[in-house]
N, C-alpha and C positions, 0 to 999 in steps of 0.2 A: 501167757510166758512164751508162746511162739510170736508173738511180735517183737519180746526182748531180746529172743536169741536172732531175728533176723537183723536189728540195729545191730546188734554187734558184732553178726558176720562182717554189714557193711562198714562200719566203725574199723574193725581188721584188716579187711581187705585194701583200703586204700592204702595205710602206708606199705602192703608190699611190693605194690605199683609205684610208688615212689620211692622206696628203698631199690627196685629194679631199675628206675629211672636215672637214679642216682648213681648205680653202679656203673650203669653206657656212658653215662658223662664222665665218671672218673677215668674211664680205658680208654674212652677217646680223647680226654686229658693227657694220658699218662701215652698212648701212642703217639696224640701231636709232639708235647716233649721232649719223647726219645727219638722221634723222626726230625722235625726241624731242628726244635731247641738244642739238642745235646749231639746232633750233626747226623746220625744215623743214616739217616736218606743217603746223605754223602759217602759216607764208606760202605753202604749197600751196592752203591751205583759203581766208586772204586772197584769193589771186589768184581763186578759181570764185565766192567772195563779193562780190569786185568786179563780177562778170560778173551776178549774180544781180537780175535785175527782174520783181517784179510787177505786174500790173494794166497793164502799158503804160510806167506810169514812176515804181514805185514802188522805191526801194532801202534798203530800212528794214535789211538783215544787215550792211551794211558799217562802217557807223559803230559799229554795236552790239557789233561784233565786235572792233572797233579799243578800243573802251572797255572791254571785259573784258580785255584782252590790256595796256592801259595799269594793272588794276588789278590782275590776278595776274602776270604776267612783265614789266613793264616795261619791260626791258630790249631785249625781242624788237620793243616798239612803234613804234616807225620804221620796222622791217624790214619787218615786216606793214602800215603806212599805205603803205611804195612798192610793195607785191604788189599790195596794193588799189586802187594807182594804174593799175598796170598792167592790171589784169582791165576796169578801168573804160575803160580807153582801147580795151580791143581790142572793144567795146562802141560807144562813138560820143563822139563830142566831146559832149554832155549830160551824159552819165551822168562823165566826166572832170574837169567843172565840178566838177559837184556833188563828188565823193568826195573828189576835193582841197581844194576850198575848205572843207568841212564839216569835214575831218581835220585841216583844217591849224587851223580855228580852235578844235576839241577841245584838240589839244594845246596850242596859248597860254592856254587856260583852266587843263588842267592847272599849266603850267611858272610861271605867273603867280599862281595863287591855291589849286590842290588841293593841291601839293609836301609840306606840313608837318602835314598833315593825317592823324591818327591814321586814323579810318573816312573808307573814301575811295568806298564803295558808292552812298552815297544822292548826295552832292556830285556823284559823277562821270555817273549818271542827269540827275541837272538839265542839268549842263551839255551831254548830250549830246543833249537837249531843245533846248537854245538853239543847237546849232553846227548840228542838222540845221536850224530853223528859218531861220539866218542863210546858210547854207552855200544851201538850196534855193532864200530870197526874192535871195540876190543872183542865180543865174541866170535867176530870172522880172523881175529888174529889168532885167536886160541883155537879156531878149527885149522887154522895153518893152510888154506885153499880158496884165498878169495881171488874171485874172477871179474870180470869187468860188468857180468848181470849182477851181481853184488854190490856192486858199485853202484850200478842202479838203483836198485832195492833202495839202497842204505840212503842215499840220495832223496827220494821218493818216500820215504817215509820221514825222513827229518822234515822235508817241508810241508806234508800231510801235518803233520805234529803242530807245527807252527802255525799254519791256517787254522787249525782246528779251536785254539786258543781261543779266538776272536770269536767262533760260533758258540764254545759252553757260555765264555763271559756273558755274552745275550740270554742264555739259559739261565745262570746263576740265583740273577734275583729270584725265580720262581720255584726255587729250589728251596727258600728258607720260609720260616713262619709270616714273619715280614714282606710277601707278596706284593708287590702295585698294586693301586687299586683300580687303576685307570686302565682301560683296554688291552689287552697286547698286540702288538701291533706284525703287519705281518712279517714283518724280518725276521722277529721275537719267537714268533709261529715257525717258522722252517727252521728257525737253530735247535727247538723246543723237539719237532719235530726228525732230525738229524743227531739229537744225541738218544732222544728214547729208542732208535732203529739201532744205534751205536749198542747201547744198552742189548737193546735183542740179539745180537749176534756173541755177545756175550753169555747168551742163553744155550748156543748152539751146543753139544754133546751133552745137554744135561735131557736125561729121559728118565718118565716114573710109568713103570710097566708098557715101555714100549712106546709111548707117546713123548714126542721132541715134544720143550718147554718155550723153543723157540718159534716153532709151527702155531702153538695155542696162543701166546705173545703177540705174535705178528697179523693172527685174525681175529684176535680181540681186539687190538688195535684199531682195527681196519674198523670194524663194526663199530665203534667208538667214536670216529673219525664220520663216517657215512652218519649216523644217526643225528652227530651234532651238528654238521655243517656241509651236511647234503651230496650230492652224488658227484659235485667237480671238484672239489675239495677232496672227498675220501675217495677218487678213483686215483686222483696225483699222490695221497700218502698211500697207498697200493703199491704203485709202480717205485717211488722215492724207496720203502721197506724192502718189495721183492726185489730191486738191483741189489740192496745191500745186503742182503740174505745169499745172492746170487756169488757176491765178490767173495762171498766164505768159502764157497765151494760151488760147481758146475753143475752139480747134481741140481742145487736150488733155484735153477733158471726159472723152471716153471713159476717161480712165485711171482714172477713179476706180470704176469700174465693172468694166473689167479686171483692176487690180492687186487691189481686193479679192477679186472670186471666182479669182484665182489663188493668193492668200495663205489663203483661205479652203480650197478644194481639196486646194493644195500640203499644207496642215498636214493636212488629213484624212488621206492619204496617206505622212505622214512615218516612217508604222512601220514603212513595207517598207524604204526604204533613198532612197540622192538620186535616183533615178532616180522613183521615186514621186513626188516633192513636182514633178520639172521635167515630169511627165507632167502632174499637177493644175495648171501653169501652161499646156501646152501646150493642154490641153482648154479652158481659159477664153479661150485666145488664138483658138482656133479658132471659137469661140459667139460672140464679142463682134466679131471680125474679119467673122463671116458676116452678121451684125446689122448692119454699119458698112457693107458693100461699097461703100454708093455715095460715101462719103467716105473711107476708108480704103484704102490699096494692103495688099492681104491676103499679098501675098507678101513686101514690107516688113515687116510685122509677126511672121510666122513666122522669118524671118532674124534679126530684132532677140533674137526669142525662143530661136532656136538659140545666137546669141550668148553671149548670159547662162547660158543654160544650160549651157555647154561650159566657162564660168570657173566657175560654180559646180562643176560637176563636179571641174574641174581643181583647186578651192580643197584644201588639204590638211584631212584629218581633224583634225587635230591641233589648226589653227586653231581652227577651227570648235568643239571640245569647249571651248579655252580661255576663245572669247567665250561661250558656253552659260554656263558655273562662274558667269558673274557675272550671270546672267539670272534673277532671280526666278520660283520655280515651274517650271523645267527640270528634270528626271532630273540633269543633268550639273550642278546647283547642288547637288542633295538630296547627291548622290552628294560633292559635295564639302565640305560642309557634316557628313555625316556623317563623313567622311576627317578632317576636323579636329574635332570630336569625339573621333573614336577615339584620335586624335595627343593632347588634350589629355589622355582618360583615361590611355593608356598612361603619360605624359609623369608626371601623379598617381600612378599606381597606383605606378612606380618611385622616383618621389622621399619617396612614403612607406614603401618596400621599404629606399630606402638610410638612412629613419631607426628601422626597424625593425632593419636590422642594427648603425647605430650604439649604438642604445641595448644591445642583446645583446651587443655587444663594450668595452661602457662595465659591465656587470653581469658579465662575465667577469673583469673586470681586478681588477672591487671583490674577487670572490670568487677570484680567483687572489692577491690580494694576501693578504686574510685566510691561503688554504690555506699558501702560504710563508711568512710572520710566526708559526704557527702552534706551531711547532715550537722557533723560534729566543727568543719570550716569555716564557716560563717562566725559561731560563739566565740571559736578557739583566738578567729580574726583580729575578733574585737576586742576580746579580752587581751590578747597582748598588746591592741593599739591603748587602751586603756592602763594597763600596768606600765607602759613608758611614758606617758599622760600625768598618771597620778606620782610617777618616783620624782618629778620633779616639780610637783605641787602641793599634794599632800602630805609627804612623807615628813614636814617640818613644820604640818598644819596643826595646831592644837585640838582643831576638832576632830581629827582623823577620827576616833576612834567614835565620836558621836554619829559622822554621817558612817563609815563602812563597817561598824559593828551595830551599832542600835538600831540605823534607818539603811540598812544597804540595800532591801528592793528599792527603795524612791530612791535613791544615790544614783542605782548601776542604771537606773530605769532612766531619769534625766540625761543623765550624762549622754548614753545610748543617741536617743532622741538627738542630742545637740551632735554628736558626730556626723549623723545620717543628714541634720540639716546644713551644717558646712560641707560635706561631702557633694550634695545635690545642690550647691549654691542657692539655696533657698532663705532670701530677707529676713521673709516674714515669720518662718517657723524656726530661721535663727534667735529672733529675736524675743520669740516666744519662751522658748526653751532658756533662753539667757535671763528671760524673766524670773523661770521658774527656778534657774538657779543660783539666783540673788537669795532667794528667802532662807535656805540652808547654808550656802556656801559664803566663804568672806573673804575669797581668791579668786571669784567669778572670771574676774578679764584677765588673769594670768593663765584660769585654766581652759579660756578659750584662744586666746594665742598659742598656748605651747598645743591644743589640738592641730591647729591650721599649720605649726612648725613640723607635727608628727603626721600631715595627712599623707604628704608626700613618702613618705618612705612606707607608711600602711596601703596605700596605693600602687606601688612598687611593687609590695610586698606580696600586695592580691595579684598583679600581670604574672609575676614569678610561678606563684601557686598554680594560676590559671592554665600558662605556657607548661609547667610539669602536667599537670591534671589532661591537656591535650597531647601531649608527647605519649604518656600513659593510654588514652584513645589508641591514638594513632598504633602503635605495639600490638594493641589490644587486637585490632582489629585487622593489623598485619596478619597476627599469628592466627587467629579465627581462618584468616582467608588460602594462608598456607594452610592451616590444615584440612581446607577442605578439598584445596587442590592435592595432598596426597593421599587424602583418603579417597578421591575419584581414583586417582593413578594405582592404588593398592586393587582397586575392584577392576580398574585394565586389564592389570597383571593375570587377575584369578579369572580373567574371562579363556576358558577351555574349548578347546575345540568343538563343535556340537557336531552329532552324528541327523545324518538326512537321507535315511537308506534310497528312499522312494526316488525322491530328487537325483539322488548319485547313480538310480540307474534310469531314468529319466534322460539327464543329459548324457550318461556314456552310450544309450542307443541314438542321440541326437549326433553322436560325433561320428559312430559309427555309419549312421546314415550318408553321414559328407563324404567318408572314405578316407578318415584320417587316422592318426595313430597318438593316441591316445596315452601317455605314459603314467600321470598322475593328476590325481583330479582329490582337490581339499574344499570343504565348504565350510565355513568360517563363521558365517551368517546368514538367512534368508527371510528377516525382516524386513516386513514392508519400508521402503526405505534407506536400508541399512544391509542389503546386500552386498557378501562379500566371499567372493570366489578365486580362487588361484588352479590353475591347473597347467602340465607342462605336455604338450604336443610336438611330433616330429614331424618333421617337415623335409621335402626331397628339393623343394622349391618353391619359396614361400611368397605367395601373391596377395596381402592383407587379408587374408583368411579370416582371421580373428577379428579383426573391425567390420569385413562384410558378411560374414556369414555367422559365426558363433553369435557375437553380439547380440545382432536382431531376433536370434533363436533363446538366447537364453532371456531375453529381453518378452518373447510370448510367452516364453516356459512358468516365468513368477509375474506378469502382467504389470510391468513396471520398466520403464528404460533403462537399459544395462548397456553401459560404457567399458573401454580398456580403461582403467587409472593408470595400470607402467606395464608394460612389458620389456623384456628382458632375454635374448639381447634383441637389442633393437636397430642394430645395424648389421646384420648375417643374414643372408637369403636361403640359407638350408640350417638343417641341425634341430635340435632341441632349442623350442624357446617357451617360457613361462610366461603366462600373463594374469594380471590379476584385473578380474570384474565388478565393479561394484553400481550402485545405484546413483545414474545423475542425479545431480542439485537441478530438482523440477523448475530452480529461476536462476538464469546467470546475468549479470550484469556489464553493463558498458558503463566506461566512463571518460570524462573528459574535464580537462582544468582549462582555466586563462587565470593569468595573474601580472601584474606590474606590482612595480617599486614606487614610491613617492619619488619623483624628478627623476625617474627614469635612471637610481639607485640600480646599482650589481645586489646590496640584498637586501630583503625584504623582511617587514615584521610578520607578515604573518607565512605560517606556514601550514601546511598538511601532508597528510598519510591518508593509503587506501590501502587495507590492512589485511587478507584474509585468515580468518582465527578457525581453524579443525577446517571439516568438510561441507560444512553447510552455514556458516557464518561469516560476515564478513563488515569489515569496519571503516567509513568513512570518515574523516576528521579537518578541521580545522582550525588553528591557532593563531590569534592576532595576541600580539606583543604589544606593553604599553611605549607607545611612542614610535619611533622611527629609526630604522638602522640596524647597527651591529645590535645594539643593546636590545633590542627589542626582537631584532631575529634569533638573540641565543635565548632569550626569554620562550618566545613559542618552541622553536625546534626545541627547546630543554623539554618543556611539557611536553611535548610528542614523544619526546624519545623516552621518556619516560613511560607515558600509556603505551605503548605500544611495546614493550618491556613486561610491563604489568599483565597486558591484556595478555602477551603469549605464555606468560606462565598458567593462564587457566583462572587468574582470580574474577571474579564477576565487577561488570563495569562500574557498578557505582563505588565499592568497596575499591576500586583502581582511583575514580577521580576522587574519593575523600585523602587517601593517601597521598595521589599527588598537589591534594591542596595543603595536608601536614607538612609535607616534606617544604613546599617551596613555603610555606608560610614559618615554619623553623628552623632554615636551617640559616637565614641569615636576615639582621634587621633592619635592611634595605627595604623601599618600596618596590616589589617586585611582582607582577601580577602578570596574568593572562588569559584571555578569556579563551573558551574551549566548546565547539560546536561538534557534535561526536552523533553519528548516527552506526546503529551495531543494527545488521540486516538480517534475516532468517532468511536462508534462500529455499529452505523445503515448506514452510507456511504459506505465505509467502507476509511477512512482517518485520516492522522498522523501532526502533525502539532509541529514542532521541532524547540524549544528555543534554541540555543546553548550561553554560555556567558562561552566562555574562555575553550571549550570543545575539547576533542578527538574527531578523525572522527567517526559519527558512520555508520553503514552500515544494505543495508536492502537484504536479499537472495530469491532469487523468483527463481524458475525454473531452478537451477543450474545457473543461473547467481546473481553477488554480485554487490549492487550499494551502492556508497558512499553516503553520507550527511553528510555535515562538514558546517561549519557556522566560523564570523570572530570576533565574541566581547570579547573585553576584561575580563578578569574577574569579579567576582561583588565587588564591595567596592574600586576597585581601582582609577575610574574615578567619580566624582560628578554628569555628566550629561554624558548619550550615549544614542544610539539608537537600539533599540530590534529588529534584522532582523528576523522574523519567517522564515523558511523554510519548505512548504507545500507539501505531498507528498500523491499519491492515494497510496491505499493498495488495494491488491487479498486475496482472500481464500489461506492459506499454506505461507503467505509472512512472514517471522523471522527476524524481528528488534535485533540489537544486539550492544548494548550499550559498551561500556567500559571506563575505567579510563586514565590518562594519564599514570601512571604508570606499564601501560599493555604495549605500544608501546614502549616510551624511555627509559625501564628497558632491553627488547630486546636483548640478543646478539646474532643476524645474520648479514651476509654478504653482504644482499640485504637491498632492502629502507624494513622501518618496516612495512608503510602502504600498500605496494603491498604483501610482505610476510604472513600478516594477512589476505587481500582479498584473494587469493592462499590459505589457510586453509581452511576459509572459504567454499569457493570451491567445497574442495576435503571432506567436512564435510559427514560421511556416514547413518548419525541421523539426522532427525527434532525433535528432544526432545527438549527442552528448557534446560534442567537443564544438559544435556549431553554435549550439544554445552558449557555452560559455562566451564564445570569441564576440559572438553578437552582443550579449549582455556586456561585456568589458569595453565594446567597442560601442555603444551607447552611452554611456558614463564620461570616457574621456570626452566623445563629442561634445556632452552637454557643458564641458570644460573648457570647450576650445581648444583640445587638441592636449591638457595638461594633464600629468599625474600628480593632483594634488596629496592625495593618503595611498597607502598601500593596499592594494585592491586582489581580494581572490574569490575564483568563482567556480565553485565544482560541482558539477552536475554528473548523476549516476541515473540509468535509465533499464530497468527491472521488464523481464521478459522471461517467457518458459524456453526452457531449454529445450534444443532440437538435435537430434544426433544425425550425425552426416549419413546414415542412413535411413533416415527416417522417410525415403519417400518409395521405400518399398517394402513390402512385407515375406517371407519365407514360411511358407508351409510343410509341415510334417507331421507326420502320424508313428507314434507308438504302439 
């Protein structure tokens, strides 16, 4: 029974909390609707601006606020005018006369002259200026004693009213429920502060139990500003608010120093919590109260500060944090920006992944279609071929029923074998099948003739289907390659900055020992061989410390060679400089090339590229087009152009070559083909991946020995489909790769084997400079032909050697 009562208690309590939450949400929604949607916030601000008077008689805020309301929310303008008038009436009759008369004149100006204008701001400023002059002038005429001072006041008030319109227009977007989602600009923040201080001046004269509401409101505003934005902004806003209150009455002149000091001390103590900010304000209050003890009531100052502090402490943290996200420079604003960037990054990565999955699905669909159709194509093609043959022969034959109904298997088998023998040009097999055909067919000669006639159509159909199949396979491979690239890109996007506290402290102490000023440090990656560090330092006179000191010390810290990948700015000798430090490539390349066109022509059928792929991969390639001259040049250059574009996109080299072959074989019916000799070199391992498509043998020179590298694939563009067989070779420091086009070996006039001759020449080389090796080989070939260039020739030489940074000659020791 007790258990049931407990269950019943829990079940009944939950709806109570839910009901309370619903009530609070409905109250919140009601307040938001009244304040923002129905415009009651504007009405309340209008009431207090109608009360706001500075310098004893100036009231520029009311008319400017009415003009800004007409420009932005004209449907609320009349209600705002009424509340401005009510606020003015609560002050005195003179204020009411000015506000009512100037407001009516402004609204008449708008109705008569400005309603149909597209751009309203400029004309409204002029109308406000004139309305203020007329409204204040009518008041002075009614008094009957207008002097020079009154004229000056009239002019100043009119100019201030016109100027304040622009300030209020910048503030109006934040007075509605549809506030901008972007952060507040500094100009807009200043305008909001001026509007708030103007409203605070409207509180002057309103007291509760002897406590002035403008005093409580100003101190609360300073507490909020100091807690959100810190000492600098808090003290600045304190000066602005204090100055505005002092314009109401010289008695409030002490507010400038009090509020500025409260903002400064409160901002300095914001790192603790709300109570630290409150403590700072109380310290400022005590100091100013003791200094002004003859003019002020110290007890009243403390009471006003206590009320403001209580309201500040009761303000929900959620509200304060929401306000802080709009203020430039605050931690909350930075966090909001980071969250926004992270959200955009995640959305982008997710979208890229969806595209990757889509391309992968499309690739699979093409591959599945080919697999599904593979078993049906052969039978369907033969059936189609036989249907055309039998249409001209068996359809009119008297033995049709006997052959195709009673003995279908026998007839189909014999005709199928006959077709195969005709297609294979096998005469003996054909005679054998024709002999079988005579046993039951009375039109065997006509049948064979019709088969031969339809054979060309049959073969053309097969070629067409094969080409479509190759096209499908090409599209499938391309889609799969694009999917892989996009998937890798999505993973790169999702890489976040990694936290490495220990290494950060090490680097900071290291920089401190060098007496350098570190402004910012970011460690994106500290993986072996993939270090990525960014730091910003300040130099009064930069003399290469980044390369000479910081890079060696980072190398010692991470136990690998670190270099400056980029430096910004690179042309200044002082100020802030940002460095990007990264792992050096373990190996580096030096290349040399020598080439000559047939008979000294301008265009060579050979083309070559040397291409950097990412941070640690390098591609060198030679392509030889068919024949010589412009046509061959276009073939080879187009092949390498396609190769460059596909490799730079991130697609695997095997897929790249198969794609190029498909493109060249499908784009035209002409005989266009080119050889391709490609080496992808990994500078971290190091190793080379050779892909030879109809290319000549390449060689690796290593420690006095010469090792050949060869492949057996036919040139690109000849076959619709071929497999690329890569050759993987490990490399060592000092290895030299020699790649030549077929013109070098095929035109050499010597008695011995040309490949053996080239191998011997490479072994006898007295230099390891790539350019010199390339020049010497080409010179030997030309000399063997008595100075003639019989064919297009290209020699591409690449030397692999360990990387050595400029500072490798010394080490810098430091202690942490």
